[in-house]
C-alpha positions as CSV (number, residue, x, y, z in Angstrom):
1,X,141.3,-148.1,65.7
2,X,138.4,-147.3,68.0
3,X,136.5,-150.4,69.0
4,X,133.1,-150.9,67.5
5,X,131.7,-151.4,71.0
6,X,132.9,-147.9,72.0
7,X,131.0,-146.2,69.2
8,X,128.0,-148.4,69.1
9,X,127.4,-147.8,72.8
10,X,128.0,-144.0,72.9
11,X,124.5,-143.4,74.1
12,X,124.4,-146.3,76.5
13,X,127.4,-145.5,78.7
14,X,125.3,-143.6,81.3
15,X,123.6,-146.9,82.2
16,X,126.9,-148.5,82.9
17,X,128.4,-145.6,85.0
18,X,125.7,-145.8,87.7
19,X,124.9,-142.1,87.4
20,X,121.3,-142.6,88.6
21,X,119.3,-145.0,90.6
22,X,117.8,-147.8,88.5
23,X,114.4,-149.2,88.9
24,X,112.5,-146.1,90.2
25,X,109.1,-145.5,88.8
26,X,109.2,-143.4,85.7
27,X,107.8,-139.9,86.1
28,X,106.5,-139.9,82.6
29,X,103.2,-141.7,82.1
30,X,101.0,-142.8,79.2
31,X,98.8,-140.0,78.1
32,X,101.3,-137.2,79.0
33,X,102.1,-134.5,76.5
34,X,105.7,-133.3,76.2
35,X,106.6,-129.9,74.7
36,X,110.2,-129.8,73.5
37,X,111.3,-126.1,73.7
38,X,114.6,-125.4,71.9
39,X,116.6,-124.2,68.9
40,X,117.6,-125.9,65.6
41,X,118.9,-129.0,67.5
42,X,115.3,-129.5,68.8
43,X,113.7,-128.5,65.5
44,X,115.8,-131.0,63.8
45,X,115.1,-133.5,66.6
46,X,111.4,-133.3,65.9
47,X,111.7,-133.2,62.1
48,X,112.6,-136.8,61.3
49,X,112.2,-140.3,62.9
50,X,115.8,-140.4,64.0
51,X,115.8,-137.0,65.7
52,X,116.1,-137.0,69.5
53,X,112.6,-135.7,70.0
54,X,111.1,-138.5,67.9
55,X,113.3,-141.0,69.6
56,X,112.1,-140.0,73.0
57,X,108.6,-140.8,71.7
58,X,109.5,-144.2,70.1
59,X,111.7,-145.1,73.0
60,X,108.9,-144.5,75.5
61,X,106.5,-146.5,73.3
62,X,108.9,-149.4,73.2
63,X,108.9,-149.2,77.0
64,X,105.1,-149.3,77.1
65,X,104.6,-145.5,77.6
66,X,102.5,-143.7,74.9
67,X,103.0,-139.9,74.9
68,X,102.1,-137.0,72.7
69,X,104.9,-134.8,71.3
70,X,104.7,-131.0,70.9
71,X,107.6,-129.7,68.8
72,X,108.7,-126.2,69.9
73,X,112.1,-125.8,68.4
74,X,113.0,-122.9,66.1
75,X,116.4,-122.6,64.4
76,X,118.7,-119.9,65.7
77,X,116.7,-119.1,68.8
78,X,118.2,-118.0,72.0
79,X,116.8,-117.6,75.6
80,X,115.2,-114.2,75.0
81,X,113.3,-115.5,71.9
82,X,112.2,-118.7,73.6
83,X,110.9,-116.6,76.5
84,X,108.9,-114.4,74.0
85,X,107.1,-117.3,72.4
86,X,106.7,-119.5,75.5
87,X,103.0,-118.7,75.9
88,X,102.2,-119.3,72.3
89,X,104.3,-122.4,71.6
90,X,104.2,-124.2,75.0
91,X,101.8,-122.9,77.6
92,X,98.8,-122.6,75.2
93,X,99.3,-126.3,74.2
94,X,98.8,-127.4,77.8
95,X,101.5,-130.0,78.0
96,X,102.2,-132.1,81.0
97,X,105.9,-131.7,80.6
98,X,108.3,-129.3,78.9
99,X,111.9,-130.0,78.1
100,X,114.1,-126.9,77.9
101,X,117.1,-127.0,75.6
102,X,118.7,-123.6,75.4
103,X,122.2,-122.1,75.5
104,X,124.1,-123.2,72.4
105,X,123.1,-120.1,70.4
106,X,123.3,-117.8,73.4
107,X,127.1,-118.6,73.5
108,X,127.9,-119.7,69.9
109,X,126.5,-116.5,68.4
110,X,129.2,-114.5,70.1
111,X,128.5,-110.7,70.1
112,X,125.0,-111.5,68.9
113,X,124.4,-114.0,71.7
114,X,123.1,-113.5,75.2
115,X,125.4,-112.7,78.1
116,X,125.3,-115.0,81.1
117,X,123.5,-112.6,83.4
118,X,120.7,-112.0,80.9
119,X,120.6,-115.7,80.1
120,X,120.1,-116.6,83.7
121,X,117.2,-114.1,84.0
122,X,115.5,-115.4,80.8
123,X,115.8,-119.1,81.7
124,X,114.6,-118.5,85.3
125,X,111.5,-116.7,83.9
126,X,110.8,-119.5,81.4
127,X,110.9,-122.1,84.2
128,X,108.9,-120.0,86.6
129,X,106.2,-119.2,84.0
130,X,105.9,-122.9,82.9
131,X,105.7,-124.1,86.5
132,X,103.1,-121.5,87.3
133,X,101.0,-122.9,84.4
134,X,101.2,-126.4,86.0
135,X,103.8,-127.7,83.6
136,X,106.5,-130.0,84.9
137,X,110.0,-129.0,83.6
138,X,113.0,-131.0,82.6
139,X,116.2,-128.9,82.0
140,X,118.7,-130.1,79.5
141,X,122.2,-128.9,79.8
142,X,123.5,-127.5,76.5
143,X,125.2,-129.9,74.2
144,X,128.8,-129.2,73.2
145,X,129.8,-126.6,70.6
146,X,132.3,-128.7,68.5
147,X,133.4,-132.1,70.0
148,X,136.3,-130.7,72.0
149,X,135.6,-129.7,75.6
150,X,138.9,-127.7,75.7
151,X,138.0,-125.1,73.0
152,X,137.2,-121.5,74.0
153,X,133.5,-121.8,73.0
154,X,132.9,-124.8,75.3
155,X,134.8,-123.1,78.1
156,X,132.5,-120.1,77.7
157,X,129.5,-122.4,77.7
158,X,130.5,-124.1,81.0
159,X,129.1,-121.4,83.4
160,X,125.8,-121.5,81.5
161,X,125.5,-125.2,82.1
162,X,126.7,-124.8,85.7
163,X,123.8,-122.3,86.1
164,X,121.3,-124.8,84.6
165,X,122.4,-127.5,87.1
166,X,121.9,-125.1,90.0
167,X,118.5,-123.9,88.7
168,X,117.2,-127.5,88.2
169,X,118.1,-128.2,91.9
170,X,116.6,-124.9,93.1
171,X,113.4,-125.2,91.1
172,X,113.1,-129.0,91.7
173,X,113.2,-129.6,87.9
174,X,114.4,-132.9,86.4
175,X,117.9,-132.6,84.8
176,X,119.3,-134.3,81.8
177,X,123.0,-133.4,81.9
178,X,123.6,-133.9,78.2
179,X,126.7,-131.9,78.1
180,X,128.3,-134.2,80.7
181,X,127.0,-137.2,78.7
182,X,128.6,-136.0,75.5
183,X,131.9,-135.3,77.2
184,X,132.0,-138.7,78.7
185,X,131.0,-140.4,75.4
186,X,133.8,-138.9,73.4
187,X,136.4,-139.3,76.1
188,X,137.5,-142.8,75.3
189,X,138.3,-141.9,71.7
190,X,140.2,-138.7,72.6
191,X,142.4,-140.1,75.4
192,X,146.0,-140.4,74.4
193,X,145.9,-137.3,72.2
194,X,144.3,-139.2,69.3
195,X,142.8,-137.0,66.5
196,X,139.1,-137.9,66.3
197,X,136.6,-136.7,63.7
198,X,133.0,-136.0,64.4
199,X,131.3,-138.9,66.3
200,X,128.1,-137.4,67.7
201,X,127.3,-134.4,65.5
202,X,127.1,-133.8,61.8
203,X,128.9,-130.5,61.9
204,X,130.2,-130.0,65.4
205,X,126.9,-128.7,66.7
206,X,123.8,-130.3,65.2
207,X,123.3,-134.0,66.1
208,X,124.1,-136.9,63.9
209,X,122.5,-140.3,64.5
210,X,124.6,-141.2,67.5
211,X,124.2,-137.8,69.1
212,X,120.4,-137.9,68.7
213,X,120.4,-141.3,70.4
214,X,122.6,-140.0,73.2
215,X,120.2,-137.1,73.8
216,X,117.1,-139.3,73.8
217,X,118.8,-141.7,76.2
218,X,119.7,-138.9,78.5
219,X,116.1,-137.7,78.6
220,X,114.6,-141.1,79.2
221,X,117.2,-141.7,81.9
222,X,116.2,-138.4,83.5
223,X,112.5,-139.4,83.4
224,X,113.5,-142.3,85.6
225,X,113.0,-145.2,83.3
226,X,114.3,-148.5,84.6
227,X,117.3,-150.4,83.2
228,X,114.9,-152.8,81.5
229,X,112.9,-150.0,79.9
230,X,116.0,-148.3,78.7
231,X,117.1,-151.5,77.2
232,X,113.8,-151.8,75.4
233,X,114.2,-148.3,74.0
234,X,117.7,-149.0,72.9
235,X,116.8,-152.2,71.2
236,X,114.1,-150.5,69.3
237,X,116.4,-147.7,68.2
238,X,119.2,-150.0,67.1
239,X,116.9,-151.8,64.7
240,X,115.0,-148.8,63.4
241,X,116.0,-147.7,59.9
242,X,116.5,-144.0,60.8
243,X,120.2,-143.3,60.3
244,X,120.9,-141.5,57.0
245,X,124.2,-141.5,55.1
246,X,122.9,-140.5,51.7
247,X,119.6,-138.9,50.8
248,X,118.4,-142.2,49.3
249,X,120.0,-144.6,51.9
250,X,118.7,-145.4,55.3
251,X,120.5,-147.6,57.8
252,X,119.7,-149.1,61.2
253,X,121.7,-147.5,64.0
254,X,123.5,-150.7,64.5
255,X,124.8,-150.5,60.9
256,X,125.6,-146.8,61.3
257,X,127.6,-147.4,64.4
258,X,129.7,-150.1,62.6
259,X,130.4,-147.6,59.9
260,X,131.2,-144.9,62.4
261,X,133.8,-147.2,64.2
262,X,135.4,-148.0,60.8
263,X,135.5,-144.3,59.8
264,X,137.0,-143.2,63.2
265,X,139.7,-145.9,62.9
266,X,140.7,-144.4,59.5
267,X,140.5,-140.8,60.7
268,X,137.4,-140.0,58.7
269,X,133.8,-139.0,59.2
270,X,131.1,-141.4,58.1
271,X,130.2,-139.1,55.2
272,X,133.9,-139.1,54.1
273,X,134.1,-142.9,54.3
274,X,130.8,-143.4,52.4
275,X,131.7,-140.8,49.7
276,X,135.1,-142.5,49.2
277,X,133.4,-145.9,48.9
278,X,130.8,-144.4,46.5
279,X,133.5,-142.9,44.4
280,X,135.4,-146.2,44.1
281,X,132.1,-148.0,43.2
282,X,131.5,-145.5,40.4
283,X,135.0,-146.0,39.1
284,X,134.5,-149.8,39.1
285,X,131.2,-149.4,37.2
286,X,132.8,-147.1,34.6
287,X,135.6,-149.7,34.0
288,X,132.8,-152.0,32.9
289,X,131.3,-149.5,30.4
290,X,132.3,-149.5,26.6
């Protein structure tokens, strides 16, 4: 069985690995506006309190930093489409910051995606135009396409993310390496050849509660929040009732993480575990009926 501590702290491992310098002044300030440019992961991340976009806002608020959110995610969009709407959805809103999450659909859509060379051109133009408009940019590496780093799609995604890392350095953008964060988060559960069901996503691509927290944590880390500020954000997230397992049932993240650990130990997803328990409860109720 995967220890509860492993799953509960999926989005906190970066703090423990020393991947960044702690205690530096955060580059995000009260009163800043952040535009989140992306695809369905970002659209979903802005669409409910437990989504990563909203968690960035609530995490910053818990750390004493009040910001304004501009949601600019559209389902299915690739780099060419984000470039086409950049002026309308981001630059015209005059944000202080823009986070750029792009690459999953460029690769995942296969023949209908965007080849690496065209992707590089599109992303470079997005960053150049945003910076020319006075917007500070944070680049997010693309999250995994199914929770298996060895699959063909993730192997194809790797050079896209390598390019994003180089571009962030060249253009002096902040970088939230979320792909590396995801790979490191699932590694303890997959070592030893163990079959592991979805931990961070709901379907292999779109974020579940723990994936949203991991993304938000990676962004706050990239903004340079201190260890104490990250803890304040994490404590707020753990106690917020934003994790959904049924349309009518909300849990705290702490509760969801406990269910996730139990599900993984039984080779199930949280949805499978809950549906099984729900079915047993119905059976017990029916036994009591005339």
